[in-house]
C-alpha positions in Angstrom: -69.3 -119.9 10.4 -66.5 -117.2 11.0 -64.0 -116.8 8.5 -61.4 -118.4 9.7 -63.8 -121.5 9.9 -64.9 -120.9 6.2 -61.3 -120.6 4.9 -60.4 -123.7 6.2 -62.0 -125.1 3.0 -58.8 -124.0 1.5 -56.5 -125.7 3.0 -54.0 -127.8 1.1 -55.7 -126.3 -1.7 -52.8 -125.1 -4.6 -53.9 -121.6 -5.1 -56.1 -121.2 -2.2 -54.4 -118.9 -0.9 -56.1 -116.7 -3.1 -59.7 -117.6 -2.7 -59.0 -116.9 1.7 -61.8 -114.3 2.8 -60.2 -111.6 3.5 -58.4 -109.5 5.2 -56.6 -112.1 5.7 -53.5 -112.1 8.3 -51.2 -114.5 6.5 -48.0 -115.8 7.3 -45.7 -117.2 5.0 -43.8 -120.5 6.8 -40.9 -120.3 5.2 -39.7 -116.9 5.3 -41.0 -117.7 9.8 -38.8 -120.6 9.7 -35.4 -118.6 8.5 -35.9 -115.2 11.0 -36.4 -118.0 14.1 -33.7 -119.7 12.7 -31.0 -116.9 12.4 -32.2 -115.8 15.1 -31.8 -118.7 16.8 -28.3 -119.2 15.4 -26.7 -115.6 16.1 -28.0 -116.4 19.9 -25.9 -119.6 20.2 -23.0 -118.1 18.0 -22.9 -115.0 20.8 -23.7 -117.6 24.0 -26.6 -115.8 24.8 -30.1 -116.7 25.9 -32.7 -115.7 23.8 -36.3 -115.1 25.6 -38.7 -113.8 22.6 -41.2 -111.4 23.1 -44.8 -113.4 22.7 -46.5 -109.8 22.9 -45.3 -109.6 18.6 -46.8 -112.7 17.7 -49.8 -114.4 21.2 -49.2 -117.4 19.4 -48.2 -121.0 21.0 -46.8 -122.3 18.1 -44.6 -119.6 17.7 -43.5 -119.7 20.6 -43.5 -123.4 20.3 -41.4 -123.1 17.1 -39.1 -120.8 19.2 -38.1 -122.9 22.4 -37.7 -125.8 19.4 -35.2 -123.8 18.0 -33.3 -122.7 20.9 -35.3 -120.0 23.2 -35.4 -121.0 26.7 -38.8 -119.8 27.0 -40.2 -116.4 26.2 -41.4 -113.0 27.1 -45.1 -111.6 27.8 -46.1 -107.9 28.1 -49.7 -108.9 30.3 -50.5 -111.8 32.9 -53.7 -112.3 30.5 -50.9 -113.2 27.3 -49.3 -115.5 29.7 -51.9 -117.2 30.9 -53.5 -117.6 27.3 -50.2 -119.4 26.3 -49.7 -121.3 29.2 -53.5 -122.5 28.7 -52.5 -123.8 24.9 -49.4 -126.4 26.4 -46.7 -126.1 28.0 -44.0 -123.6 27.6 -40.8 -123.9 29.9 -39.8 -120.3 31.3 -42.4 -117.1 31.5 -41.1 -113.5 31.8 -43.8 -111.0 32.1 -42.2 -107.1 32.0 -44.9 -104.9 33.0 -45.3 -104.7 36.5 -48.2 -106.4 38.5 -50.4 -104.8 40.8 -54.1 -105.3 41.8 -54.8 -107.5 43.7 -57.3 -109.2 41.6 -54.2 -109.8 39.5 -51.8 -111.0 42.0 -53.9 -113.8 42.8 -54.0 -114.5 39.2 -50.6 -114.5 39.1 -50.5 -116.8 41.9 -53.0 -119.3 39.7 -50.4 -119.2 36.8 -47.4 -119.8 39.0 -48.6 -123.1 40.4 -48.9 -124.2 37.0 -46.1 -123.4 35.1 -42.3 -124.6 35.6 -40.7 -121.0 36.0 -43.1 -118.2 35.7 -40.4 -114.8 36.8 -42.2 -111.0 37.0 -40.8 -107.3 37.0 -41.1 -105.1 39.3 -40.6 -101.1 40.2 -41.4 -100.0 43.3 -41.5 -101.0 46.8 -45.1 -101.4 47.4 -45.1 -103.8 44.6 -42.6 -106.1 46.4 -44.2 -106.3 50.1 -47.9 -106.8 48.0 -46.1 -109.9 46.1 -44.8 -111.1 49.4 -48.1 -111.5 51.0 -49.7 -114.1 48.6 -46.9 -116.3 47.6 -44.7 -118.8 49.5 -41.1 -118.7 51.2 -41.7 -122.2 50.3 -42.0 -121.4 46.5 -41.0 -118.6 46.0 -41.8 -115.8 43.4 -38.9 -114.7 41.4 -38.8 -111.2 40.4 -36.0 -109.2 37.9 -35.7 -105.6 38.5 -37.1 -103.1 36.3 -34.4 -100.3 35.1 -35.8 -97.3 33.3 -34.3 -96.5 30.6 -34.8 -93.2 30.3 -38.3 -93.1 28.6 -40.1 -93.4 31.8 -43.0 -95.4 30.9 -42.4 -97.9 34.0 -39.1 -99.2 36.0 -36.8 -97.9 39.4 -35.7 -94.5 37.5 -31.6 -94.7 39.2 -29.4 -96.9 40.4 -29.9 -95.8 44.2 -33.8 -97.1 43.3 -32.6 -100.0 42.3 -30.4 -101.5 44.7 -33.3 -100.3 47.1 -35.8 -102.1 45.8 -33.3 -105.4 45.8 -32.7 -104.5 49.8 -36.3 -104.7 50.5 -37.0 -107.8 48.5 -34.2 -109.8 50.1 -36.1 -108.8 53.3 -39.0 -111.6 52.3 -38.8 -115.0 51.5 -41.4 -115.5 49.2 -39.3 -113.4 47.2 -36.7 -114.4 45.0 -34.0 -111.7 43.7 -33.0 -112.8 40.2 -31.6 -109.8 38.3 -32.3 -107.0 36.2 -34.8 -106.1 32.7 -33.6 -103.0 30.8 -35.7 -102.6 27.2 -34.6 -99.4 25.8 -37.9 -99.2 23.5 -37.1 -95.7 21.8 -34.0 -96.7 20.7 -35.4 -99.5 18.2 -36.0 -97.9 15.8 -33.8 -96.0 15.7 -32.6 -96.0 11.2 -28.9 -95.3 11.3 -27.1 -98.2 12.5 -24.0 -96.4 13.3 -26.4 -93.5 15.1 -28.0 -97.1 17.2 -24.8 -97.9 18.6 -24.0 -94.6 20.1 -27.2 -93.9 21.5 -26.9 -98.1 23.3 -22.8 -98.1 24.0 -24.2 -94.8 26.8 -27.5 -96.1 27.4 -25.4 -100.0 28.5 -22.8 -98.0 30.2 -25.4 -96.8 32.1 -26.9 -100.4 32.9 -23.5 -101.6 33.6 -23.3 -99.0 36.3 -25.7 -100.2 38.2 -24.8 -104.0 37.7 -21.4 -103.3 39.0 -23.9 -101.3 42.2 -25.9 -104.5 42.8 -22.9 -106.8 43.1 -20.2 -104.5 45.3 -23.9 -104.8 47.2 -23.1 -108.7 47.3 -26.6 -109.0 45.1 -25.4 -109.3 41.8 -28.2 -109.9 38.9 -28.1 -113.4 37.2 -30.4 -112.3 34.6 -29.7 -109.2 32.3 -32.7 -109.3 30.3 -33.6 -107.2 27.6 -32.9 -105.7 24.1 -34.7 -106.3 21.5 -34.4 -106.6 17.4 -33.6 -103.5 16.6 -30.4 -103.6 19.3 -29.2 -106.9 19.2 -26.3 -107.3 17.3 -25.5 -104.4 19.1 -26.4 -105.8 22.8 -23.9 -109.0 21.6 -21.5 -106.8 21.2 -21.5 -105.0 24.6 -21.4 -108.3 26.7 -23.8 -107.3 29.2 -27.1 -108.5 28.4 -27.4 -112.7 29.0 -30.8 -112.4 27.5 -32.6 -111.0 24.5 -36.2 -109.7 24.8 -36.3 -109.8 20.4 -39.5 -109.9 19.7 -40.2 -108.1 15.9 -37.7 -110.6 13.9 -40.4 -112.7 13.5 -42.5 -111.2 11.3 -41.5 -107.6 10.3 -43.3 -104.4 10.0 -42.6 -101.1 8.0 -40.6 -100.0 11.6 -38.4 -102.4 11.2 -37.6 -103.1 7.2 -36.3 -98.6 7.7 -34.0 -99.7 9.9 -30.4 -101.3 8.9 -30.8 -104.1 11.7 -27.1 -104.9 10.9 -23.4 -104.0 10.1 -23.4 -105.7 7.3 -25.7 -107.9 6.8 -29.7 -108.2 5.8 -32.3 -107.7 7.2 -34.8 -110.1 8.6 -37.4 -111.3 6.2 -41.2 -110.1 5.6 -42.5 -112.7 6.9 -46.1 -111.2 8.3 -48.8 -109.1 5.5 -51.9 -108.7 5.5 -54.5 -110.1 2.2 -56.6 -108.0 1.1 -59.0 -107.4 -2.1 -60.1 -105.3 -4.4 -64.1 -104.7 -4.3 -64.5 -101.6 -6.5 -62.5 -100.4 -8.7 -65.2 -97.5 -10.8 -63.2 -94.3 -10.3 -59.4 -94.4 -13.1 -56.6 -94.9 -11.4 -57.8 -96.3 -8.3 -59.4 -99.0 -6.3 -60.6 -99.7 -2.6 -59.6 -102.8 -1.0 -61.2 -104.8 2.3 -58.6 -103.4 4.7 -58.5 -100.4 6.6 -58.4 -99.4 10.8 -59.7 -102.7 11.8 -57.2 -105.1 9.4 -54.2 -103.1 10.4 -52.7 -101.1 12.9 -51.8 -96.9 12.0 -49.5 -96.1 14.7 -46.1 -97.3 11.9 -47.0 -95.6 8.7 -48.9 -97.4 6.2 -49.1 -100.6 4.7 -46.8 -101.5 1.9 -47.5 -102.6 -1.4 -46.0 -106.6 -1.8 -47.6 -108.2 -4.1 -50.9 -108.8 -6.6 -50.4 -105.0 -7.9 -47.7 -103.1 -9.4 -45.0 -102.2 -6.5 -45.3 -98.7 -7.1 -49.1 -98.6 -7.0 -49.9 -96.6 -2.9 -51.9 -97.5 -0.2 -54.0 -95.0 2.0 -56.4 -95.6 4.6 -60.1 -94.9 3.9 -61.9 -95.7 6.4 -63.0 -98.5 9.4 -63.0 -101.2 6.8 -61.3 -100.2 3.8 -58.7 -98.6 2.2 -57.7 -97.6 -1.3 -55.0 -97.6 -3.2 -53.0 -95.4 -5.6 -51.5 -96.2 -9.1 -52.9 -94.3 -12.4 -50.9 -95.9 -15.0 -52.4 -99.1 -13.5 -55.6 -100.6 -14.5 -57.3 -102.7 -11.6 -59.2 -105.8 -11.7 -61.9 -106.0 -9.8 -61.7 -108.9 -7.0 -58.2 -109.3 -7.2 -56.0 -110.2 -3.9 -52.8 -107.5 -3.0 -50.5 -108.5 -0.1 -49.4 -106.2 1.7 -47.1 -105.5 4.4 -48.3 -104.3 7.8 -46.8 -100.7 9.3 -46.6 -102.2 12.8 -46.8 -106.1 13.9 -47.5 -107.1 17.5 -51.1 -104.5 17.3 -52.4 -105.7 13.8 -51.5 -109.4 15.1 -54.5 -108.6 17.8 -56.7 -107.4 15.3 -56.9 -110.9 14.1 -58.6 -113.8 15.2 -56.3 -116.7 13.0 -53.2 -117.3 10.5 -53.1 -118.1 7.6 -50.1 -119.7 7.4 -48.8 -120.4 3.6 -46.5 -122.0 1.4 -46.2 -119.8 -2.1 -49.4 -119.8 -2.7 -51.1 -122.6 -0.8 -52.3 -122.3 2.6 -50.8 -125.3 4.3 -52.3 -124.3 8.4 -54.3 -121.7 10.0 -53.6 -121.1 13.6 -55.3 -119.4 16.2 -53.9 -116.3 17.7 -53.9 -117.7 21.2 -53.4 -114.5 23.1 -56.0 -111.9 21.3 -57.4 -109.2 23.5 -55.6 -110.5 26.6 -54.6 -107.2 27.5 -55.6 -107.7 31.4 
C-alpha cells in the first residue's frame, strides 16, 4: 500500500488532514476555486480567451474545473502531458507550447491529433514545419502557431523576418494550417515591481505588434495571439494585443509569485497549494526536523515559507533529500506535529508527488492524481 492509498481512509473525517501520511501535497479546495473563478471573471470582463497552462498542475481534475469556469482549453508544455490529459478524459482544445522535432514524437503527435477535438502545436524552424507537413494530411491538417522568441533565446524565431519566412513556409503545405503566434515572456513574469514589469512588457508587446503588422501586411494575419502569464496578465489585457492568456500559477501561487505585485491595486491570488510535513525529531532546542526535503519541495524558488502549525516567524531550511529543519529559538516544538509550508515553485514541486490531497479546512475531501506526473517527453 502506498501513502496515497493509505490516506484514503481519512477521507471525510473532520480533522483527518492532521493524520495524513506526510509529506503530502495539499490543495485548499475553496482557495483553488476562488482563484479559478477570479481569473475566469477577469478574462470574461476583458473579452480575452483563457488557455491556462497545465504544466503548472498536470491535473485532469483541475483542467476540467478551469474549462467549466470558461477556459477554451489548456496549454501543455510537453507532448506527454497532453497525452496523459487526453487519456484521462475530454479536453476541448490543447496547445503544445514546445516544438516537437523527433520522428518518434511526431508519430505520437499524429496519433494524439486523431484523438482530440482540437490540437495545436508551436513551431519555430522551417525544417520542423517540413517534417510535420510530411506526416499530416491535407484533409486533416495540423494547426500550428509560430513561436516568437521574446528575448530569452530558449525557443522561438529570432526576428520579424524569420517569423514571416516561417509563415510563408507553413503556407506552402496543405497539411499545415497557420493559426497564429505564441509569445511568452517568461523572464518578465517575476519582476517584483508592478510598474517595472509593466514598462518591460510594454516594450516587448510593441515588438510583437510589429510582427503582427508584418504578417498582416503579407496577407497572413494571425487568428490567435497567445501568451502572457500570471505575472503579466493584467498588463497584457490592458495592452489589448493578446486574445489568449496562458496563465498557470494563479491557481496555486508560490513563493516566487507571492513576492510580486501582480495587480496595480488588487490583492494577489490566494495560496492554494501547500506541502504538509511532520516534525519527526526535536531534540535540539530551537530546532525541529521535518520529513520534507529536496524530494518533496522544489528548490529553485528559494526556501519554503511556513504557513501553519508553528509560529509564522519560524524559518524552514533544507536539510537534505528527505528532511528539512524548522528554526525558531523562542519556540518549543511539539514532536509529531504537522506543519504546512508554501512551496517555492509550484510546477516542479507538483511533479515530485503522485497525488493532491484536497482539503476544506482540516477535512480531507478528495484525492486527485497528478495525472501527468513525470511526463517530460
